[in-house]
C-alpha positions in Angstrom: 11.0 46.0 0.0 14.5 45.2 -1.2 16.0 46.4 2.1 13.6 44.3 4.2 14.5 41.2 2.1 18.2 41.9 2.5 17.8 42.1 6.3 15.6 39.0 6.6 17.1 36.6 4.2 20.5 36.0 6.0 18.7 35.5 9.3 16.4 32.8 7.9 19.1 31.0 5.9 21.3 31.0 9.0 18.5 29.5 11.1 17.9 26.9 8.5 21.6 25.9 8.4 21.8 25.7 12.2 18.7 23.6 12.6 19.9 20.2 13.9 16.5 18.4 14.1 13.5 18.0 11.9 11.2 19.6 14.5 13.5 22.7 14.8 13.6 23.0 11.0 9.8 22.8 10.9 9.6 25.6 13.4 11.7 27.8 11.1 9.5 26.9 8.2 6.4 28.0 10.1 8.1 31.2 11.2 9.0 32.0 7.6 6.3 30.5 5.4 3.4 29.8 7.7 0.1 31.6 7.8 1.6 34.3 10.1 5.1 33.9 8.9 7.5 36.7 8.2 7.6 36.2 4.4 3.8 35.8 4.4 3.6 39.2 6.2 5.7 40.8 3.5 3.4 39.3 0.8 0.5 40.9 2.6 2.3 44.3 2.5 2.3 44.3 -1.3 -1.3 45.6 -1.3 -0.2 48.9 0.2 2.4 49.6 -2.4 1.8 51.8 -5.4 1.0 50.0 -8.6 4.3 50.8 -10.3 6.3 49.3 -7.4 4.0 46.3 -6.7 5.1 44.2 -9.7 8.9 44.6 -9.0 8.4 43.9 -5.3 6.3 40.9 -6.0 9.0 39.4 -8.2 11.6 39.9 -5.5 9.4 38.3 -2.9 8.7 35.3 -5.1 12.4 34.7 -5.6 13.1 35.2 -1.9 10.3 32.7 -1.0 11.6 30.2 -3.5 15.1 30.4 -2.1 14.0 29.9 1.5 11.7 27.0 0.6 14.5 25.3 -1.4 16.9 25.8 1.5 14.4 24.2 3.9 13.9 21.2 1.5 17.6 20.6 1.1 18.2 20.8 4.9 15.2 18.4 5.5 16.7 15.9 3.1 20.1 16.1 4.8 18.5 15.7 8.3 16.4 12.7 7.2 19.4 11.0 5.7 21.4 11.5 8.9 18.5 10.3 11.0 18.2 7.1 8.8 22.0 6.4 9.0 21.9 6.8 12.8 19.0 4.4 13.0 20.7 1.9 10.8 23.9 2.1 12.9 22.0 1.6 16.2 19.8 -1.3 15.0 22.5 -3.7 14.0 21.7 -7.4 14.4 24.2 -10.0 15.6 23.6 -12.8 13.1 25.9 -15.1 15.1 23.4 -15.3 18.0 21.4 -18.5 18.3 17.9 -18.5 16.8 14.9 -18.3 19.1 13.4 -21.5 20.3 10.4 -22.9 18.4 8.1 -21.8 21.3 8.7 -18.2 20.3 8.5 -18.7 16.5 5.6 -17.6 14.4 3.3 -20.1 12.8 2.1 -20.6 9.3 -1.7 -20.3 8.9 -3.4 -23.7 8.0 -4.8 -22.1 4.8 -1.4 -21.1 3.7 0.0 -24.5 4.5 -2.7 -26.4 2.8 -2.5 -24.2 -0.3 1.2 -25.0 -0.5 0.5 -28.7 0.0 -2.1 -28.7 -2.9 0.1 -26.7 -5.2 3.1 -29.1 -4.5 1.0 -32.1 -5.6 -0.4 -30.4 -8.7 3.1 -29.2 -9.7 4.3 -32.8 -9.5 1.5 -33.8 -11.8 2.7 -31.3 -14.4 0.2 -28.5 -13.8 1.3 -24.9 -14.4 0.3 -22.1 -12.0 -2.0 -19.4 -13.3 -3.4 -16.3 -11.5 -5.8 -13.5 -12.3 -7.4 -10.3 -10.7 -9.6 -10.4 -7.6 -11.8 -7.7 -9.1 -13.1 -9.3 -12.3 -15.3 -8.0 -15.1 -18.7 -9.5 -15.9 -17.5 -11.3 -19.1 -14.7 -13.3 -17.4 -16.7 -14.0 -14.2 -20.0 -14.9 -15.8 -20.8 -14.6 -19.5 -17.7 -16.4 -20.8 -18.5 -19.2 -18.4 -21.9 -19.7 -20.0 -23.7 -17.6 -17.3 -25.5 -14.8 -19.3 -27.2 -11.9 -17.5 -30.6 -13.6 -17.3 -29.3 -17.0 -16.2 -30.7 -18.3 -13.0 -27.3 -19.5 -11.9 -26.3 -16.0 -11.1 -28.5 -16.1 -8.1 -26.4 -19.0 -6.8 -23.3 -16.8 -6.7 -24.5 -14.1 -4.1 -22.2 -11.6 -5.8 -20.5 -8.5 -4.4 -20.8 -5.9 -7.1 -18.5 -2.9 -7.2 -20.2 0.4 -6.2 -21.0 2.5 -9.3 -19.8 -0.1 -11.8 -22.1 -3.2 -12.3 -19.6 -4.6 -14.8 -17.0 -5.1 -12.1 -17.4 -7.7 -9.3 -15.4 -9.3 -6.6 -14.8 -12.6 -8.3 -17.1 -15.4 -7.1 -14.6 -18.1 -8.2 -11.2 -18.4 -9.8 -12.8 -19.7 -13.0 -12.2 -16.4 -14.7 -8.5 -17.3 -14.7 -9.4 -20.4 -16.9 -11.0 -18.1 -19.5 -8.0 -15.7 -19.5 -5.6 -18.6 -19.9 -7.6 -20.1 -22.9 -7.8 -16.7 -24.5 -4.0 -16.2 -24.3 -2.6 -19.7 -24.7 -3.2 -22.4 -27.3 -3.8 -26.0 -26.1 -2.4 -28.2 -24.6 -3.3 -26.4 -21.4 -2.8 -27.8 -18.0 -3.1 -25.2 -15.2 -4.3 -24.7 -11.6 -5.6 -21.3 -10.5 -5.3 -20.7 -6.7 -6.7 -17.6 -5.1 -9.5 -15.9 -3.2 -13.2 -15.9 -4.0 -16.0 -13.7 -2.6 -19.6 -14.5 -2.0 -22.3 -13.2 0.3 -22.4 -16.2 2.6 -21.5 -16.7 6.3 -22.0 -19.8 8.5 -19.9 -22.6 9.9 -18.8 -23.9 6.5 -19.1 -20.6 4.4 -17.4 -17.2 4.7 -17.7 -14.1 2.6 -14.1 -14.6 1.5 -12.8 -18.1 0.8 -9.8 -19.7 -0.8 -10.0 -21.9 -3.9 -7.9 -23.9 -6.3 -9.4 -24.7 -9.7 -7.8 -26.9 -12.3 -8.2 -26.9 -16.1 -6.9 -29.4 -18.7 -7.6 -28.8 -22.4 -6.3 -31.0 -25.2 -7.6 -32.9 -28.2 -8.2 -36.2 -26.4 -9.1 -35.2 -22.8 -11.9 -37.3 -21.2 -13.6 -38.1 -17.9 -11.2 -41.0 -17.2 -8.4 -38.4 -17.1 -10.4 -36.3 -14.7 -11.1 -39.1 -12.3 -7.4 -40.3 -12.4 -6.1 -36.8 -11.5 -8.6 -36.3 -8.6 -8.1 -39.8 -7.1 -4.3 -39.5 -7.2 -4.5 -36.0 -5.8 -6.6 -37.2 -2.9 -4.2 -40.1 -2.1 -1.3 -37.7 -1.9 -3.0 -34.9 -0.1 -4.6 -37.1 2.6 -1.6 -39.3 2.6 -3.4 -42.6 2.4 -4.1 -45.1 -0.4 -7.5 -46.0 1.1 -9.4 -43.4 -1.0 -12.8 -43.7 -2.5 -14.4 -41.0 -4.8 -18.0 -41.1 -5.9 -19.1 -38.9 -8.8 -22.8 -37.8 -8.7 -24.4 -36.0 -11.7 -24.9 -32.3 -10.9 -25.2 -29.0 -12.6 -22.7 -26.2 -13.3 -23.3 -23.8 -16.2 -19.6 -24.1 -17.4 -19.3 -27.9 -17.5 -21.3 -30.6 -19.3 -21.6 -33.2 -18.0 -21.1 -31.9 -14.4 -20.4 -33.9 -11.3 -20.1 -33.5 -7.5 -17.3 -35.6 -6.2 -17.9 -37.2 -2.8 -15.1 -38.5 -0.6 -15.4 -41.8 1.3 -15.3 -41.1 5.1 -16.4 -42.4 8.4 -17.7 -40.6 11.5 -17.5 -42.8 14.6 -17.0 -42.1 18.4 -16.5 -38.4 17.7 -13.7 -39.0 15.2 -13.6 -38.4 11.5 -11.7 -40.8 9.3 -11.1 -40.8 5.5 -11.6 -44.4 4.3 -13.4 -46.3 1.6 -16.5 -48.4 2.2 -18.0 -46.0 4.8 -20.1 -42.9 4.4 -19.7 -40.0 2.0 -18.9 -36.3 2.1 -19.4 -33.8 -0.7 -15.9 -32.4 -1.5 -15.7 -30.6 -4.9 -17.3 -29.9 -8.2 -16.0 -31.0 -11.6 -16.9 -31.9 -15.2 -16.1 -31.6 -18.8 -15.7 -28.0 -20.1 -18.9 -26.9 -21.8 -18.6 -26.3 -25.6 -19.9 -22.8 -25.2 -17.1 -22.0 -22.8 -14.5 -23.2 -25.3 -16.1 -21.1 -28.0 -16.2 -18.0 -25.8 -12.5 -18.5 -25.1 -11.8 -18.7 -28.9 -11.3 -22.5 -29.1 -13.0 -24.9 -31.5 -15.1 -27.4 -29.4 -15.0 -29.8 -32.4 -11.2 -30.0 -32.0 -10.6 -29.5 -28.3 -12.2 -30.7 -25.2 -11.2 -30.4 -21.5 -12.1 -31.0 -17.9 -12.2 -28.6 -14.9 -12.5 -29.0 -11.2 -12.7 -26.6 -8.2 -11.5 -27.3 -4.6 -12.2 -25.2 -1.5 -8.9 -24.9 0.3 -10.5 -23.9 3.6 -12.7 -27.1 3.5 -9.7 -29.3 2.7 -7.9 -27.7 5.7 -10.9 -28.5 7.9 -11.0 -32.1 6.8 -7.3 -32.9 7.0 -6.6 -31.2 10.3 -9.8 -31.6 12.1 -10.8 -27.9 12.3 -14.5 -27.7 13.2 -15.5 -24.1 12.4 -14.5 -22.2 9.3 -15.1 -18.8 10.9 -12.2 -19.5 13.3 -9.8 -19.2 10.3 -10.4 -15.4 10.3 -10.4 -14.6 14.0 -6.7 -13.7 14.2 -6.5 -15.6 17.6 -2.8 -16.4 18.3 -3.8 -19.3 20.5 -5.7 -20.8 17.6 -2.8 -20.2 15.2 -0.4 -21.8 17.6 -2.6 -24.8 18.0 -3.4 -25.4 14.3 -0.5 -23.6 12.6 2.7 -24.9 11.2 6.3 -24.1 11.9 7.9 -21.7 9.3 10.4 -24.3 8.1 7.7 -26.9 7.5 7.9 -26.8 3.7 5.6 -29.4 2.0 7.4 -31.8 -0.3 6.3 -35.0 -1.9 9.4 -36.9 -0.8 9.6 -35.8 2.9 5.9 -35.6 3.5 3.3 -32.8 3.2 2.1 -32.3 6.7 5.1 -33.1 8.9 6.5 -30.2 11.0 10.1 -29.7 11.8 9.9 -32.0 14.8 8.7 -34.9 12.6 5.3 -35.0 14.4 2.2 -35.2 12.2 
């Protein structure tokens, strides 16, 4: 066995060293270590040896196999490094060349743009950004929000449960972020929580995955007047008009008391949709004062603290502001649609220069 190894080893190591491509190296690996390889054949011959020789021969073969495998790995690493360096050298970019014209540039999706617009406004108002997991546990998604297991409101959520674990769900709202924030931070709290939500719903104004921004303010003297002021000022800045009217209708949400639906003043006339006061109304968002049970569940004393919360559907705000008729088109990945409704990459929303102006200054 020793003689066979001494004859085969230099041949294999020489072949490995001379391999100049990854494919050539792999051929040598198969010839040596593959199912029908030469080292594998020697391993099979062990069965024919006497017992007293088998152990010693097996040790020699294992050392031989390890040496060859190590040489192959070292050569592979060297070839991969050389291949990468050659690729980097051949793919240089001349940064002095002029940029491509706007007609060839990519476009920002309306949802991404509107999300940035909304966050820009809330940042100016002093709200901090808070985020949480898309896969949420039952406590943070339901029970801490005053929605116990037998609560009828759970049927409103049309929840996606995780297979094999009913305690885990795709979050039906970003409200769980509010609970997590109150659990880990003492008031005063002033946050917005942007992100995706998931519900089993699909039509012109609903999709199984949607985008949402929720706001939460908790302090010792928070009240409904504060809530209304925040929402009215937000609407003026977002829709870029002072002619804003908001109507608050009593509603029901398990996590707020009292709860309200906020309707935006608008007008539909001659096929056009305009945001203006003194006309019709469109339901826009839900809001209210944080329920005392929610404060208790988050570890806060409702006799000391009170707060307000609101939730905005980013997709719906994009539809309203930019006249997009069907929510399902947001997820079609149609480049013609993106080019028509999208925004230029350098169209960064700011309060001073305007939220919805592109690089050309056209609204």
